C-alpha positions in Angstrom: -28.5 -29.7 -26.7 -29.3 -33.0 -26.1 -29.2 -35.7 -28.8 -31.7 -38.2 -29.0 -32.5 -41.2 -31.5 -36.2 -41.5 -32.1 -37.3 -44.8 -33.9 -39.8 -44.2 -36.9 -41.9 -47.3 -38.3 -43.1 -47.5 -42.3 -46.1 -47.8 -41.2 -48.8 -48.8 -38.1 -48.7 -52.5 -37.3 -48.2 -54.3 -33.8 -45.3 -56.3 -35.3 -43.8 -52.8 -33.6 -44.2 -53.6 -30.5 -40.9 -54.6 -29.6 -39.2 -52.4 -31.2 -41.2 -50.1 -29.5 -40.5 -51.4 -26.0 -36.5 -51.0 -26.9 -36.5 -47.6 -27.4 -38.7 -47.0 -24.2 -36.8 -49.2 -22.2 -33.6 -46.5 -24.1 -35.2 -43.4 -22.8 -36.5 -44.4 -19.7 -32.8 -44.9 -18.7 -31.3 -41.9 -19.7 -33.7 -39.8 -18.6 -34.1 -41.3 -15.6 -38.2 -41.6 -15.4 -40.2 -43.4 -12.9 -43.6 -43.7 -14.9 -44.9 -45.5 -18.0 -48.1 -45.1 -19.3 -49.3 -47.6 -21.8 -52.8 -47.9 -23.3 -53.8 -51.7 -23.7 -56.8 -52.7 -24.8 -57.1 -57.1 -23.8 -54.0 -55.8 -21.3 -51.6 -57.5 -23.8 -49.3 -54.4 -23.7 -49.6 -53.7 -20.4 -48.4 -57.1 -19.8 -45.2 -56.8 -21.9 -44.1 -53.2 -20.5 -44.7 -54.5 -16.6 -42.8 -57.4 -17.8 -40.0 -55.1 -19.5 -39.7 -53.1 -16.2 -40.3 -55.7 -13.3 -37.4 -55.7 -10.3 -37.1 -51.0 -11.7 -38.0 -48.3 -10.2 -40.6 -47.5 -13.2 -44.2 -47.8 -12.1 -46.2 -49.3 -15.1 -49.6 -48.1 -15.8 -51.4 -50.3 -18.3 -54.8 -47.6 -19.1 -57.6 -49.1 -21.2 -60.9 -48.1 -22.3 -64.3 -47.9 -20.0 -65.6 -51.0 -19.3 -67.7 -52.6 -21.8 -65.9 -51.2 -24.6 -62.7 -53.8 -24.7 -61.6 -56.9 -24.0 -59.7 -56.8 -21.1 -58.7 -60.4 -20.2 -58.6 -60.5 -16.7 -56.6 -63.3 -16.3 -53.9 -60.0 -18.0 -54.3 -57.8 -15.4 -53.8 -60.2 -12.8 -50.5 -60.5 -14.1 -49.4 -56.6 -14.7 -50.6 -56.3 -10.8 -48.6 -59.3 -9.9 -45.5 -57.3 -11.9 -46.2 -54.0 -9.8 -47.8 -52.5 -12.5 -51.4 -50.9 -12.1 -54.4 -51.4 -14.4 -56.7 -48.0 -14.8 -60.0 -48.1 -16.7 -61.8 -44.9 -17.6 -63.1 -42.8 -20.5 -61.4 -41.4 -22.7 -60.2 -38.0 -21.9 -61.6 -36.7 -25.1 -64.9 -38.3 -24.9 -67.2 -36.8 -22.5 -71.0 -36.3 -22.3 -70.9 -33.7 -25.1 -70.2 -36.4 -27.9 -73.6 -38.2 -27.4 -75.0 -35.3 -28.7 -73.2 -35.3 -32.1 -76.0 -38.8 -31.9 -78.8 -37.2 -31.7 -77.9 -33.7 -34.1 -76.2 -34.9 -37.1 -73.5 -31.9 -37.7 -72.7 -31.5 -34.6 -69.0 -31.8 -33.2 -67.4 -30.9 -30.0 -64.4 -28.7 -29.4 -63.0 -32.8 -28.0 -63.5 -34.6 -31.1 -61.4 -31.8 -33.1 -58.5 -31.5 -30.6 -58.5 -35.5 -30.9 -58.8 -35.4 -34.9 -56.0 -32.5 -34.9 -53.8 -34.9 -32.5 -54.6 -37.7 -35.3 -52.7 -35.9 -37.9 -49.5 -37.0 -35.6 -50.7 -40.1 -35.3 -53.6 -42.4 -33.6 -51.3 -43.4 -30.9 -50.7 -39.4 -30.5 -54.1 -38.8 -29.3 -54.2 -41.8 -27.5 -51.0 -41.6 -25.9 -52.2 -38.0 -24.6 -55.5 -39.2 -23.4 -54.4 -42.0 -21.5 -51.5 -39.7 -19.5 -54.2 -38.0 -18.3 -56.7 -41.0 -17.9 -53.5 -42.2 -15.2 -53.3 -39.0 -13.4 -57.2 -38.1 -13.2 -56.9 -41.8 -11.3 -54.8 -41.2 -9.1 -52.0 -43.4 -11.1 -49.6 -41.1 -11.7 -48.9 -37.4 -10.1 -49.4 -34.4 -12.5 -46.5 -32.5 -13.7 -44.0 -35.0 -13.9 -42.4 -36.5 -17.2 -43.9 -40.1 -18.5 -43.5 -42.0 -20.8 -46.8 -42.5 -22.7 -47.1 -45.3 -25.3 -50.2 -46.3 -27.3 -50.7 -47.3 -31.0 -52.7 -48.1 -33.9 -55.3 -50.9 -33.5 -52.9 -53.2 -31.3 -49.8 -53.4 -30.1 -47.7 -50.0 -30.2 -46.0 -48.0 -32.4 -46.0 -44.6 -30.6 -44.4 -43.1 -27.7 -43.5 -40.2 -26.0 -41.8 -38.2 -23.1 -45.2 -36.4 -22.3 -45.6 -34.0 -18.9 -48.6 -35.4 -17.3 -51.7 -33.5 -16.2 -55.3 -33.9 -14.8 -57.3 -33.6 -18.2 -59.1 -29.7 -17.3 -56.0 -28.7 -17.1 -54.6 -29.7 -21.0 -54.5 -26.2 -22.0 -53.2 -24.6 -18.8 -49.7 -22.5 -19.9 -48.1 -23.5 -16.7 -49.6 -27.0 -15.7 -50.9 -28.3 -19.0 -50.1 -31.2 -20.7 -46.5 -31.1 -23.3 -45.0 -33.2 -25.6 -41.6 -33.3 -24.1 -39.2 -35.7 -26.7 -40.6 -38.5 -28.9 -39.6 -41.5 -29.1 -41.3 -43.7 -31.6 -43.7 -42.8 -34.4 -45.2 -44.6 -37.8 -44.4 -42.7 -40.7 -47.7 -43.5 -42.7 -50.6 -42.8 -40.4 -54.5 -44.8 -40.1 -57.7 -42.5 -40.1 -60.8 -43.5 -39.3 
C-alpha cells in the first residue's frame, strides 16, 4: 500500500496553477516519472512547466488544440522548445468528423460526446487530461503504455492532474493497453460545465 497527498481546490481557477505545479513536481519525483503532458492554449502554462522541469530528466509535452482554434503564442512555443520541451498541436482526441454530424442533424450525439461529458463529471480538466495524453501519444511525443503526469485546467491555467497510463486514441477502451487513470494528484471540488 502507498499513501500520497492529493491537492483539492475549492473551485477552478487559473490561480491554482502554481500549487498544481508543486503537486505535479512531488508526484514526478516520488514515482520517478519521465513525462509531463500539459494542456495549454496560449502556451503560457506549457512554458511554466518547461521552466519548472528544466535540467531534469523529465520531458514536458505541451499540447494545444488544432491549428487556428487557440491563441497559441509563437514566443511561448519557442521558449518551450528552448527549455527542451515539445509542443503538439492536434485535433482533440474526443472530436472527429463524426461530431460535425450534429451540426447538420439536431439531436445527434456521438459516442465521443458521451465519453467527454462523462469525464467532465469528474472535472473539465479530467476530460482534457485524457485527451492530451492520447494526442501526445498519437503524435509520437510520448510512448504508449507508460505512466505520465497529465495536467489540464478549466478555462485557463491548470487545476487538475493525474498519473495516467498513456495510449493511442484508438486503444482508449482496450482491456490490456487502454488508457488508465492511475493516480489523482490535483482536482477542483466545485465543477464548471459548459
